[in-house]
Every structure is written in structure tokens, then in C-alpha cells.
N, C-alpha and C positions, 0 to 999 in steps of 0.2 A: 504493500499500500504506499501511496505517497506520503512523504512526511507532512505533519500538520503545518498549516500556514502560520507563520509567526505574526503575532499581534503587535500593536504599537507598544504595549506595556511589556511584552516579552523582550523586545529590542531595547526598550528603556531600562528594564532591570539588568540586562546584560552589560550595557554600557555603564551603568552606575557601578555594578560589581567590579568590572575592570578597573574604572577609575578609583574605586575605594581601595582595591588591593595594591595599587601604585601609590597610596598615601604617603609613605616614607619618601618616595622619590619627589613628589610634589613639595613636601615640606622642606627637604634640603634645597631643592632647586629655588623655590620662591624666597626662602630665608637668605640664600646667597645673593639673589638679585636685589632683595630689599636692603641688605647690608652694603652692597656695592653701589647701587643705584636706587636710593630711596625715592627719588623724583619719578621714577618709572610707574609708581602706583598713585600719582596725583589724580589720575582719571577716576579712580574708585573712591568717590566723595560722597558726601551726604547731601549733595544738592539735588533737587528734583530733576528727574529725566524729562528732557525736552525732545519731542518729536515734531519737527516742523515748528509751527506756531503754537502747538498745543503742549501743555505742561502736565505730566502725569503725576498722580498723587503718591508717588513712591520714588525713592532715590535708588541709585545703582547698588549701593551697598546693601540696603534692605532687600532689593530684588534677588541678589545672590543669596542672602540668608534665607529668604522665603523658598528658593529652590531647594536649598539643603534640607529645610524642615519638611517640605513636601515630599522629598526622597525618604526621609526618615518615616514619614506617615505611611508610604507605600509598603514598608517592611512590616507594618503592624496590623493585627486583627483585633477584633473585640474580645477574643479569647485571652489576649495578652493583658488586658486589664483584669481579668479574673485571676490570671496567674500571680498577680501581685499579692494576693492573700496568701498564697502558699509560700512565698518568699518575703513575708512581712519583716522578719527580724533583720536580715541583711540590708533590705531596702530602707527600713527605719533608721539603722545605724548610718547608712550612707546619707540619707536625707538630713539627719542631725548634723553630721560633719559637713555637708555641703552648704547648709544655710545657718550653721552655728559656728563651727570651728573656723572654716575658711574665711568668712567675713571678718571674724575677730582678728585672726592673724593679718589680714589685709589692712585692717584699721590700725593695728599696733605697729606693723612695719612702716605704715604710711606716716606715723608720727615722726620718723626720722628722714623723710623725703620732703622735696618741695611740694607745695600745694598742687600744681598740676599732675605731677607724678603720683602723689598720694591719692587724689581723686580717681585717676585712671586705674590704679591698683584696686581701689575699693570697689569700683565698678566691675572690674574683672572678678574679684572675689565673690561678689554677690550674684553672679550669673550662674545659671545651672550647668550641669554637665553637658558634654556635646558628643557628636559622632566620633570625634578624635579618641575619647576614652574607650569607645567600643571597638574601634579599630586596633587600638593598642592592646586591648584585652584579647581580641581575636588572634593577633600576631603572637601573643605571649602564651596562648593555648589555656586561658582561663575560662571561667564560666560565663560564656558570652550571653546566654538568655538573661541571667541575673543582672549583668552589666547593662543590657539594653532596658530591662525593667527599671533599674535605678535611674538611668537617663531619662526614661519616660516619666517616672514619678517626679523628678525634679523639674523637668520641662514643664509638665502639666500645671505645677504650682508656681512657676516662674512669674506668672502675671500678677500674683499676690506677693510672693516673698521678695523678689528682686526689687520692686519699687519700695516696699515697706522697709527692708533693710537699708537700702540707699538713703531713703528719707530720714531714718534714724541715724545713721553713721555720718552722713554728710552735715547734719545739723551740728555735730560735735566738732567737725573739722572746719567747716566754712559756714558763715552766716547767710550766704546767699541762698535765695529761694530754690526749692526743688519741686517740680511739678510731678507729684506722685501719680496722680490720676492720668496725666498725659503720658507718662512712661508706661503705666499699666496698659493703656489702650494700644500704645505702640507695640508692646509685647504681644498682646493678643493678636494684633493685625499681622505682625511679621513672624510670629513663632506658632501660636496655638491654632490659628485659622488654617495656615498651610498644613500643619500636621494632620488636623482633622479631615481636610480636603484629600489628602493623600491616603488616609485611612479609608475614606469612603470610596476612593478610586480603586483601592485594593479589594473592595468587596465586589466590584464589577465582574461578571462572568468572563473568563479568558476568551470565550468564543465571540 
């Protein structure tokens, strides 16, 4: 019998899998370029994307992040959310360290840095886990399903935890105003919405 016809999602998953396995190569390559020619990444800005005379309500940086989050969503099923209960202990420990110890360390280390560096470090420390941790776990031969569930749990709560932690910590470091609700809306748009869109796309029949 003839081989089954590949769908768009079959090709998409294969491309994403190949690019993911080459993650160490991209990391070393891009870090080398950024170190030697930092101006090479000036195009990746937070300015709104302009198409002709029309300005889109998203910047290029957010657009790339939305693609990554959508890709993460396409690897998930509704059963993954049920699996969180069976791994509640390691996920709970990881969640507490992610949104407890890491922001605290970022804040303490930031006390010895200039204000711009300290704020950048605190923002990074308050963000959830990412795909990079899953890739590293896969390469190291660790428990990948639990790692994915940890990333899923921290990402799902990032719309609440990240703005709340930043609002609390930045008040201690800088008196400048922080738009907590604005950041929460941004996290939902750039992170949670693409993940759920990818999740729903993954439920479509392959045929």
C-alpha cells in the first residue's frame, strides 16, 4: 500500500523535532555571534511590526516567543494536565524553587549590581521554566515527562506569579511604577494563549 500522505502537522512536528535536537548547536552559534557582533541582533526589537502602512499589535520578539509557546502547546494533550496529580511532589518542589528560591536569589545578587542589571536579573529570575530545560533534560537522559510537566505547571501560573513577584521585588529595589496588570495581560497573550492554541491544534485528527 502507498505510504500515508503527510499532513501539515506531520511536517511541522518533524521540522520542530530536528531543530530542537540541534539546540546545542544554535546556542553556541548564536552566543558566538552575539559576543562578537551584538549589533547583529538589533533587528530583534520590541517595536511593533510594520507591514506597509499597517502596524501590527505585536513586536517581532513577542512573535518569536509566541511561535515557541505554540510549539510547546502542540506537544501537549489534556491527559498531561491529569498527569500532574501523579507527579505532584516533584512538581510542587520545582514550583516552590522556581517561584520562591530563584526570585530570592535574583533579588539578593541584584543588590550588588547596578540598577539596570539588577532589574534584568530579577525579571529573568521571576520567569518560568522554558523549553531549554526540557531539551537539557532530554540530552542528559533524565525523566523528560516530569520535566515537561514542571515546565507546564510553572508556565501555566506565570500569568499570575511573574507579575506578582516582579511587583513585589521591584518595589524594594526601585520606586518606579510597575504595571502589574499590563504585564499579566502580556504574559497571557504571548505565552498562555499560544500554548492553548497549540494544545487545541494537537487535538485535530491527523487525517
